[in-house]
Structure formats: C-alpha cells, structure tokens
Residue, then its C-alpha position, 0 to 999 in steps of 0.5 A: m137337610l143339609f150334607y157336608s163332607v170335608h171335600d170341596g164344592a165340585v166333588m160334593n155337587a158330583w156326589k149329588y149328581n151321582l146319588q140323583l139328588a139334583n131336584s131334591m130338597l137336600q143341600m149338599m156342601g163342602d168344608p175344604s178347609g175342615e174349619f167347620t169340622r174342627a169347630c164342631g169337634m168332629e175331626l177324626t183323629h184316631p190313628g187307625p184311619q191316619e195310619k192308612g193315609l185319611y188325614g182331615r177326615c170328619k167323623r161320621f155323624a148326624m146333628h139336628v140343629v134348630n135355630c142355631e141350637v144343637k139339639y142332638v148329635a149321633v156319631s158313628e165310632s167306637d174303638e173297633d170301628p173309630a171311622g164308623d164305616k163298618y157300623p154307621e147306623s147311629s147316624c143313618a137316617d133311620a136313627i135320626i127319624a127315631y130321635l125325631e119321632g121321640d123313639v130315642a132319648i138325648q145323648 
C-alpha cells in the first residue's frame, strides 16, 4: 500500500516515523513538485483553501490500481468541504475495504 502527499521525502519519512509505521507494509512517498498530483487530476484548485494559502495541495483521495490500471477512485470533497477535511470518510480505509469486498459500486 502506498501513501503520498505533496511534500518532500523528509516530511514523508517524518510522518511515517511519527505514525510508527517504520516496520509496516505501508510505503510513504512525496510528490514535492505536484507532478503526479496534477497528472492524476487531483490538484486542489478550489478557491476556498487557496484563500487560506493552501496552494498546490492534493485533494483527499484514494485510488485502487492494479497493474497500472485504475480500478476505483474515491475523492472526499464537496461544495461545503472542498478539501475533504471535515468529511473524509469516502476516501478512508473503511470505504476502500468496503469497495474491495464488493460492498460499494464502482463510481
């Protein structure tokens, strides 16, 4: 399982250490230039977060990819919560597990 954010490798390593994930199967990676984020269409461009100085931020999303083929994407965003910070449930682990178990229709 891979986690990434629009941060550099040092920040991601610190995050992994703080979350006590050093010996887990989880891989933390950074996208400091935002290149991957833009290529996936996941750059947070809503003016609300940008008015607070949050430029180049990634949307809160989860993606299931098998052999380079995107099988499922869940984005936590709404008009009232463009960053998905208040209601992240649709891209959290429980929602992805439900999808993988077949309990959620592909969007």
